[in-house]
C-alpha positions as a printed NumPy array, in Angstrom:
array([[ -0.173,  -0.098,  -0.11 ],
       [  2.657,   2.15 ,   0.869],
       [  4.38 ,   1.335,  -2.14 ],
       [  1.672,   2.442,  -4.218],
       [  1.23 ,   5.558,  -2.593],
       [  4.633,   6.703,  -3.048],
       [  3.962,   5.695,  -7.419],
       [  0.972,   7.535,  -7.049],
       [  3.182,  10.573,  -5.537],
       [  6.16 ,  10.838,  -7.611],
       [  4.62 ,  10.374, -11.465],
       [  2.747,  13.854, -10.043],
       [  5.86 ,  14.842,  -8.764],
       [  7.353,  14.312, -11.911],
       [  4.669,  15.852, -13.885],
       [  4.75 ,  18.866, -11.88 ],
       [  8.466,  19.276, -12.596],
       [  7.875,  18.957, -16.048],
       [  5.173,  21.368, -16.304],
       [  7.696,  23.489, -14.722],
       [ 10.606,  23.825, -16.426],
       [  8.27 ,  23.671, -19.977],
       [  7.32 ,  27.68 , -18.338],
       [ 10.57 ,  28.189, -17.143],
       [ 12.224,  27.119, -20.788],
       [  9.514,  26.947, -23.339],
       [ 12.538,  26.583, -26.144],
       [ 12.943,  23.201, -24.484],
       [  9.703,  21.645, -24.054],
       [ 10.076,  19.252, -27.098],
       [ 12.733,  17.756, -25.419],
       [ 10.82 ,  18.176, -21.511],
       [  8.268,  16.112, -22.728],
       [  9.962,  13.283, -24.854],
       [ 11.915,  12.033, -22.501],
       [  9.191,   8.617, -20.852],
       [  9.376,   8.645, -16.931],
       [  9.372,   5.327, -15.078],
       [  9.747,   3.758, -11.67 ],
       [ 13.606,   1.705, -11.46 ],
       [ 14.174,  -1.654, -11.633],
       [ 17.531,  -1.216, -10.101],
       [ 16.744,  -1.127,  -5.934],
       [ 20.243,   0.916,  -5.943],
       [ 19.633,   3.609,  -8.792],
       [ 17.804,   6.747,  -7.337],
       [ 17.856,   7.815, -11.015],
       [ 19.378,   7.203, -13.916],
       [ 18.52 ,   7.59 , -17.672],
       [ 17.743,   4.435, -19.451],
       [ 19.14 ,   2.714, -23.205],
       [ 19.052,   4.724, -26.146],
       [ 17.826,   7.569, -24.191],
       [ 14.035,   7.001, -24.312],
       [ 13.362,   6.632, -20.32 ],
       [ 14.044,   8.348, -17.208],
       [ 14.251,   5.764, -13.791],
       [ 13.688,   7.206, -10.795],
       [ 12.829,   5.093,  -7.533],
       [  8.987,   6.371,  -6.057],
       [ 10.096,   6.338,  -2.408],
       [ 13.578,   8.49 ,  -2.933],
       [ 11.705,  10.983,  -4.993],
       [  8.99 ,  11.538,  -2.453],
       [ 11.574,  11.612,   0.088],
       [ 13.842,  14.215,  -2.085],
       [ 10.831,  16.193,  -3.096],
       [  9.497,  16.72 ,   1.201],
       [ 12.971,  17.558,   2.291],
       [ 13.049,  20.673,  -0.229],
       [ 15.044,  19.144,  -3.139],
       [ 14.271,  20.325,  -6.623],
       [ 13.195,  17.61 ,  -8.716],
       [ 13.488,  19.799, -11.936],
       [ 16.726,  19.985, -11.206],
       [ 17.318,  16.022, -11.705],
       [ 14.935,  15.762, -14.718],
       [ 16.653,  18.609, -16.438],
       [ 20.025,  17.006, -15.815],
       [ 18.962,  14.064, -17.605],
       [ 17.099,  15.512, -20.445],
       [ 20.333,  18.178, -21.264],
       [ 22.425,  14.675, -21.527],
       [ 19.997,  13.762, -23.799],
       [ 19.678,  16.505, -26.093],
       [ 23.354,  17.117, -26.159],
       [ 23.543,  13.   , -27.413],
       [ 26.069,  11.837, -23.98 ],
       [ 24.789,   8.33 , -23.863],
       [ 25.647,   7.571, -28.145],
       [ 29.274,   8.834, -27.207],
       [ 29.561,   6.271, -23.912],
       [ 32.635,   4.49 , -24.674],
       [ 32.144,   0.739, -24.704],
       [ 36.49 ,   0.11 , -23.735],
       [ 37.669,   3.23 , -22.567],
       [ 37.336,   5.54 , -19.267],
       [ 33.799,   4.724, -18.71 ],
       [ 33.924,   7.432, -15.078],
       [ 36.173,   9.929, -16.822],
       [ 33.245,   9.941, -19.333],
       [ 30.759,  10.453, -16.437],
       [ 32.476,  13.336, -15.329],
       [ 33.224,  15.203, -18.316],
       [ 29.122,  14.363, -19.399],
       [ 28.246,  16.112, -15.964],
       [ 30.667,  18.868, -15.804],
       [ 29.334,  20.184, -18.938],
       [ 25.361,  19.742, -18.388],
       [ 26.456,  21.742, -15.248],
       [ 27.532,  24.368, -17.06 ],
       [ 24.691,  24.753, -18.608],
       [ 22.363,  24.285, -15.978],
       [ 24.516,  27.503, -14.793],
       [ 23.937,  28.767, -17.985],
       [ 19.958,  28.598, -17.744],
       [ 20.204,  29.684, -14.08 ],
       [ 19.522,  26.232, -12.152],
       [ 22.715,  26.767, -10.043],
       [ 23.857,  29.399,  -7.722],
       [ 27.642,  30.04 ,  -6.666],
       [ 27.079,  31.068,  -2.675],
       [ 27.67 ,  28.232,  -1.545],
       [ 31.084,  26.05 ,  -0.962],
       [ 30.335,  23.371,  -3.524],
       [ 28.976,  26.446,  -5.881],
       [ 31.629,  28.286,  -5.672],
       [ 34.48 ,  25.21 ,  -6.212],
       [ 32.351,  24.274,  -9.084],
       [ 32.426,  27.976, -10.969],
       [ 36.031,  27.887,  -9.954],
       [ 36.929,  25.065, -11.901],
       [ 34.743,  25.202, -14.992],
       [ 36.05 ,  28.87 , -15.223],
       [ 39.227,  27.896, -15.774],
       [ 38.414,  25.056, -18.598],
       [ 36.499,  27.691, -20.358],
       [ 39.766,  29.212, -20.67 ],
       [ 41.21 ,  27.065, -22.928],
       [ 37.815,  26.527, -24.67 ],
       [ 34.736,  29.043, -24.554],
       [ 32.091,  26.653, -25.027],
       [ 33.047,  23.553, -22.835],
       [ 31.819,  19.85 , -24.751],
       [ 32.128,  16.725, -23.258],
       [ 34.477,  15.239, -26.048],
       [ 37.017,  17.641, -25.292],
       [ 36.349,  17.721, -21.472],
       [ 37.241,  13.598, -21.974],
       [ 40.654,  14.5  , -23.398],
       [ 41.779,  16.866, -20.736],
       [ 40.232,  15.724, -17.24 ],
       [ 42.726,  12.452, -16.751],
       [ 45.14 ,  14.909, -15.679],
       [ 42.462,  16.689, -13.281],
       [ 41.933,  15.871,  -9.532],
       [ 37.983,  16.659,  -9.594],
       [ 35.411,  15.232,  -6.756],
       [ 32.463,  13.647,  -9.336],
       [ 29.671,  13.815,  -6.11 ],
       [ 30.139,  17.713,  -6.932],
       [ 28.568,  17.479, -10.687],
       [ 26.637,  14.231, -10.545],
       [ 22.73 ,  14.435, -10.463],
       [ 22.393,  10.882, -12.031],
       [ 23.007,   7.385, -12.301],
       [ 24.839,   6.446, -15.791],
       [ 24.773,   2.455, -15.619],
       [ 22.531,   2.292, -18.372],
       [ 24.484,   3.967, -20.632],
       [ 26.881,   1.196, -20.91 ],
       [ 24.443,  -1.956, -20.391],
       [ 21.82 ,  -2.243, -23.103],
       [ 20.539,  -5.603, -21.508],
       [ 18.695,  -3.48 , -18.26 ],
       [ 15.548,  -2.585, -21.057],
       [ 14.705,  -5.765, -23.08 ],
       [ 13.377,  -5.532, -26.294],
       [ 13.682,  -1.719, -25.858],
       [ 14.623,   0.484, -28.812],
       [ 17.807,   0.379, -30.64 ],
       [ 19.687,   3.276, -29.793],
       [ 20.399,   4.733, -33.366],
       [ 16.646,   4.734, -32.837],
       [ 17.109,   7.377, -30.083],
       [ 20.07 ,   9.195, -31.216],
       [ 18.113,   9.533, -34.592],
       [ 15.064,  11.37 , -32.515],
       [ 17.06 ,  13.355, -30.028],
       [ 19.513,  14.928, -32.694],
       [ 15.84 ,  16.135, -34.628],
       [ 14.475,  17.679, -31.122],
       [ 18.352,  19.412, -30.743],
       [ 18.113,  20.972, -34.17 ],
       [ 14.425,  22.164, -33.179],
       [ 15.463,  23.56 , -29.649],
       [ 18.413,  25.546, -31.538],
       [ 16.019,  27.171, -34.333],
       [ 13.548,  27.767, -30.871],
       [ 16.579,  29.599, -29.424],
       [ 17.582,  31.408, -32.249],
       [ 13.858,  32.902, -32.61 ],
       [ 13.613,  33.188, -28.523],
       [ 16.95 ,  35.609, -28.909],
       [ 15.488,  37.947, -31.635],
       [ 12.303,  38.197, -29.68 ],
       [ 13.421,  38.369, -26.076],
       [ 17.059,  40.334, -26.053],
       [ 16.931,  40.037, -22.666],
       [ 17.341,  36.331, -22.458],
       [ 20.028,  36.422, -25.372],
       [ 23.529,  35.798, -23.171],
       [ 22.179,  32.544, -21.908],
       [ 20.074,  31.776, -25.195],
       [ 23.712,  32.738, -27.21 ],
       [ 25.408,  30.032, -25.068],
       [ 23.017,  27.398, -25.157],
       [ 22.864,  27.39 , -29.318],
       [ 26.743,  27.926, -29.393],
       [ 26.878,  24.755, -27.355],
       [ 24.192,  22.633, -29.201],
       [ 26.126,  23.558, -32.204],
       [ 29.202,  21.647, -31.42 ],
       [ 26.964,  18.6  , -31.11 ],
       [ 28.479,  15.828, -33.761],
       [ 24.891,  14.881, -35.607],
       [ 24.564,  11.606, -37.697],
       [ 21.321,  11.069, -38.027],
       [ 19.649,  15.179, -38.08 ],
       [ 17.361,  16.123, -40.784],
       [ 19.783,  17.98 , -43.451],
       [ 17.232,  20.685, -44.379],
       [ 16.383,  21.293, -40.374],
       [ 20.163,  21.536, -39.812],
       [ 21.327,  24.094, -42.236],
       [ 18.1  ,  25.916, -41.501],
       [ 20.217,  26.529, -38.095],
       [ 22.437,  28.627, -40.263],
       [ 19.537,  31.072, -40.852],
       [ 18.336,  34.316, -39.21 ],
       [ 14.847,  35.02 , -38.466],
       [ 13.581,  38.01 , -41.095],
       [ 10.798,  39.741, -41.392],
       [  9.742,  39.033, -45.356],
       [  7.25 ,  40.521, -46.918],
       [  4.704,  38.238, -47.681],
       [  1.004,  37.761, -46.18 ],
       [  0.771,  35.597, -42.849],
       [ -2.197,  33.881, -43.14 ],
       [ -1.389,  32.233, -39.6  ],
       [ -1.355,  36.104, -37.968],
       [ -3.652,  38.669, -37.232],
       [ -3.612,  42.438, -36.656],
       [ -4.473,  42.568, -33.001],
       [ -5.686,  45.921, -33.114],
       [ -8.089,  45.373, -35.714],
       [ -9.281,  42.586, -33.709],
       [ -9.938,  44.322, -30.728],
       [-11.512,  46.928, -32.698],
       [-14.273,  44.891, -34.325],
       [-15.024,  43.382, -30.555],
       [-15.699,  46.808, -29.337],
       [-17.553,  47.541, -32.398],
       [-19.599,  44.925, -32.963],
       [-19.845,  43.492, -29.777],
       [-18.76 ,  39.874, -31.103],
       [-17.485,  40.303, -34.691],
       [-13.616,  40.898, -34.37 ],
       [-12.184,  42.278, -37.407],
       [ -9.31 ,  39.615, -38.502],
       [ -6.899,  40.726, -41.224],
       [ -3.856,  38.929, -42.323],
       [ -0.58 ,  40.616, -41.526],
       [  1.55 ,  41.971, -44.42 ],
       [  5.292,  40.515, -43.145],
       [  5.935,  36.747, -42.09 ],
       [  8.632,  35.832, -39.757],
       [ 10.456,  33.066, -42.123],
       [ 14.092,  31.857, -41.419],
       [ 16.263,  32.595, -44.053],
       [ 19.892,  32.654, -45.208],
       [ 21.303,  35.729, -46.934],
       [ 24.758,  34.915, -47.198],
       [ 26.854,  31.139, -46.9  ],
       [ 29.594,  29.335, -48.29 ],
       [ 29.62 ,  25.947, -49.318],
       [ 33.57 ,  24.019, -49.358],
       [ 33.761,  20.891, -51.249],
       [ 36.83 ,  18.784, -50.856],
       [ 38.057,  17.621, -54.415],
       [ 41.21 ,  15.776, -53.008],
       [ 41.562,  12.284, -54.607],
       [ 40.132,  10.265, -50.762],
       [ 36.813,  11.843, -51.938],
       [ 35.169,   9.557, -54.665],
       [ 33.477,  11.412, -57.278],
       [ 29.68 ,   9.5  , -56.054],
       [ 29.943,  10.736, -53.064],
       [ 30.537,  14.334, -53.99 ],
       [ 27.44 ,  14.044, -56.023],
       [ 25.482,  12.838, -53.835],
       [ 26.714,  15.702, -51.248],
       [ 25.704,  18.175, -54.029],
       [ 22.402,  17.428, -55.061],
       [ 21.309,  16.856, -51.474],
       [ 22.374,  20.519, -50.728],
       [ 20.948,  21.489, -53.672],
       [ 17.585,  20.574, -53.124],
       [ 17.486,  22.114, -49.479],
       [ 19.508,  25.853, -51.064],
       [ 16.723,  25.864, -53.793],
       [ 13.845,  24.977, -51.781],
       [ 14.73 ,  27.73 , -49.371],
       [ 14.915,  29.993, -52.126],
       [ 11.953,  32.562, -52.629],
       [ 11.675,  33.623, -56.263],
       [ 13.232,  36.859, -57.077],
       [ 14.826,  36.574, -54.122],
       [ 18.472,  37.592, -54.338],
       [ 21.326,  36.164, -51.927],
       [ 25.277,  34.976, -51.748],
       [ 26.154,  31.812, -51.587],
       [ 29.842,  31.025, -52.847],
       [ 30.829,  27.269, -53.511],
       [ 34.423,  26.623, -53.448],
       [ 36.25 ,  23.356, -55.22 ],
       [ 39.1  ,  22.538, -53.335],
       [ 41.635,  20.003, -52.972],
       [ 45.013,  21.772, -51.894],
       [ 44.313,  25.129, -53.05 ],
       [ 41.095,  26.343, -54.917],
       [ 40.266,  24.862, -57.929],
       [ 37.067,  26.5  , -58.388],
       [ 35.075,  29.307, -57.198],
       [ 31.261,  30.392, -58.167],
       [ 29.114,  32.904, -57.245],
       [ 25.252,  32.232, -56.824],
       [ 22.522,  34.399, -56.676],
       [ 19.239,  33.215, -57.309],
       [ 17.367,  30.064, -58.19 ],
       [ 18.124,  30.041, -61.675],
       [ 22.008,  30.303, -60.88 ],
       [ 22.129,  27.381, -58.369],
       [ 20.399,  24.997, -61.158],
       [ 22.525,  25.925, -63.858],
       [ 25.565,  25.722, -61.382],
       [ 24.388,  21.901, -60.867],
       [ 23.445,  21.253, -64.754],
       [ 27.458,  21.801, -65.692],
       [ 29.217,  21.362, -62.898],
       [ 32.352,  19.23 , -62.586],
       [ 34.417,  18.391, -60.557],
       [ 38.378,  20.1  , -60.552],
       [ 41.024,  18.991, -58.2  ],
       [ 41.958,  15.331, -56.967],
       [ 45.457,  16.658, -55.469],
       [ 45.502,  16.814, -51.855],
       [ 43.869,  18.291, -48.569],
       [ 44.252,  21.865, -47.368],
       [ 41.081,  23.612, -45.534],
       [ 43.161,  26.907, -45.302],
       [ 42.803,  28.541, -48.693],
       [ 38.871,  28.562, -48.144],
       [ 39.029,  30.131, -45.022],
       [ 41.568,  32.562, -46.215],
       [ 39.628,  33.271, -49.586],
       [ 36.394,  33.983, -47.442],
       [ 38.459,  36.262, -44.86 ],
       [ 39.577,  38.18 , -48.682],
       [ 35.873,  38.401, -49.403],
       [ 34.598,  39.598, -45.845],
       [ 37.16 ,  42.37 , -45.657],
       [ 36.158,  43.079, -49.349],
       [ 32.892,  43.744, -48.184],
       [ 31.5  ,  41.257, -50.728],
       [ 30.342,  39.577, -47.274],
       [ 28.792,  41.587, -44.699],
       [ 26.818,  39.184, -42.535],
       [ 27.981,  35.589, -43.39 ],
       [ 25.857,  33.007, -41.786],
       [ 28.201,  30.322, -41.925],
       [ 30.591,  27.374, -43.901],
       [ 29.671,  24.358, -44.858],
       [ 32.508,  22.016, -46.129],
       [ 32.185,  18.51 , -47.444],
       [ 35.094,  15.903, -46.965],
       [ 36.778,  13.546, -45.566],
       [ 38.387,  14.876, -42.837],
       [ 41.427,  14.253, -43.415],
       [ 43.725,  17.281, -44.27 ],
       [ 45.303,  20.5  , -42.774],
       [ 42.111,  22.676, -40.671],
       [ 43.28 ,  26.133, -39.34 ],
       [ 44.88 ,  26.761, -36.548],
       [ 42.558,  29.603, -35.065],
       [ 38.776,  29.712, -35.234],
       [ 36.794,  31.781, -37.587],
       [ 34.112,  34.338, -36.917],
       [ 31.15 ,  32.617, -38.681],
       [ 29.48 ,  28.779, -38.143],
       [ 32.142,  26.163, -39.186],
       [ 30.434,  22.708, -40.163],
       [ 32.502,  19.827, -41.733],
       [ 30.316,  17.415, -43.229],
       [ 31.739,  13.705, -43.448],
       [ 30.248,  10.915, -45.384],
       [ 28.735,   8.197, -43.352],
       [ 31.167,   5.408, -43.612],
       [ 33.942,   7.481, -42.555],
       [ 33.537,   7.149, -38.832],
       [ 37.165,   8.096, -37.784],
       [ 36.986,  11.756, -38.893],
       [ 37.882,  14.182, -36.15 ],
       [ 37.56 ,  18.043, -36.597],
       [ 38.46 ,  20.694, -34.406],
       [ 36.927,  21.577, -31.285],
       [ 35.213,  24.655, -32.422],
       [ 34.06 ,  23.326, -35.618],
       [ 30.612,  21.277, -36.029],
       [ 30.496,  17.851, -37.487],
       [ 27.851,  15.938, -39.256],
       [ 27.666,  13.08 , -41.4  ],
       [ 25.51 ,  12.784, -44.659]])
C-alpha cells in the first residue's frame, strides 16, 4: 500500500516538474516531454537514464522523500534531459574510461545548468564548481564533453560535485529488453536538438533580455556531432529570422481584432499581416573537398542533397550570396550564386576539379578576403564537405563552420570549434 502511494505521488511530482520546466524554458518543451518517466528496476539506483535515452528511471520512495526535503526534482529531470539533448549516452565509450566520460558529461551539463540559472554559486561547492568551470573555459569558451574527456585525466575532481543521476544504463543495453535500438534514440534526439536550436534563435530575436544564456546554449548545441539529423533542418540552423514582405495567414493585427469586438460586440475584424517571419540565409559558403580521398559519387550525392535544400529555401526573385568552392590543396573553382536559376544552372554544368591533396585553409583565407572586401557583410556560415583528413586552420573563424563527413567515415576528427555532421 505504501509503495503504491509513493508511486502515485512520485508520478505527480514528475509531471509537476515537467510543467515547471516547460514554463521556465519554453524552447526546451520538445525535449522536456520527449523523455518518458518510469519507476526504476534497480533497487540501488535513485535516478538514471535508460538505453537509447528513451526513459528516465526513478525510485518512487526516494523521489518523494527528496521532494518533501525541499530538493528541486526539476533539477534532476533537467539534468537527464540535457544529457539526451547533447547526445551523451550515445558517445559513451564501450572500452574507455567510463568514470572519466561520466564526469566529463556531468561537468558539461552543470555548465549549461548554470547558464540557465539553475545553479547558484553561493555555497562552498558552488564556488568550487564555478572556479573549475571558469578555468576550463579559458581553454575552450564553450565546453563539450568530448574535449573534457581528452583533458580531465590530469585533473583531480570530486565526482559528487557534479553527479545528479546514474549513468550505468548507458553502458548496459540489456537492462531494457526489447527497448528501442540506440540508433533510433539518437536520431530522435538529434532532430529534437536541431528543433530546440531553431527555437532558441527565434527567442534571441524576440527577447533580447534572454540573449546571453540563449546565445551560449545555441553555441553549445552547435557543437554536437550529428549523424541522423534531418539535413534540411540542420541547414536551417545557419539561418536567421527576418521579416519578409509576404502575407502571413497564420497571424493577424490584434488592434483590428479588438476594434471589431468593441464595435460589433462579438465580431472581431481579422486581417492577415502583410509580413511574416521566416528563417532565411542571405549569405552562405559551401566548400567541397575535391581531393583523391573523396569519391566522385559521394561528392555528387552531397551536391544534390545540398542543392535540394538550398533551392527550396530560396524564394522566387530573392537575391542571395552563396559561394561554392572546390578545393583540394588549393582552390580549384569559385562559383557565386545569387538566385534559384543560377543555382540550377550550376548543378547542371558542374564539373569536379582537383584530385590532389587536402588543405582546408585556402577556403578560409578566401572567405576572409571576401569579408574584407565587403562582399560578405553578414556571413551565416561555411559548410565544408570532406572526409576529414586534411590541414585545418589553427584559429577558429568568426562565422559558424560545419564539416560534413561521409557516413562511412567514422574516424574523422575535426577541431573543437567546428561542428561535425554525417551525411
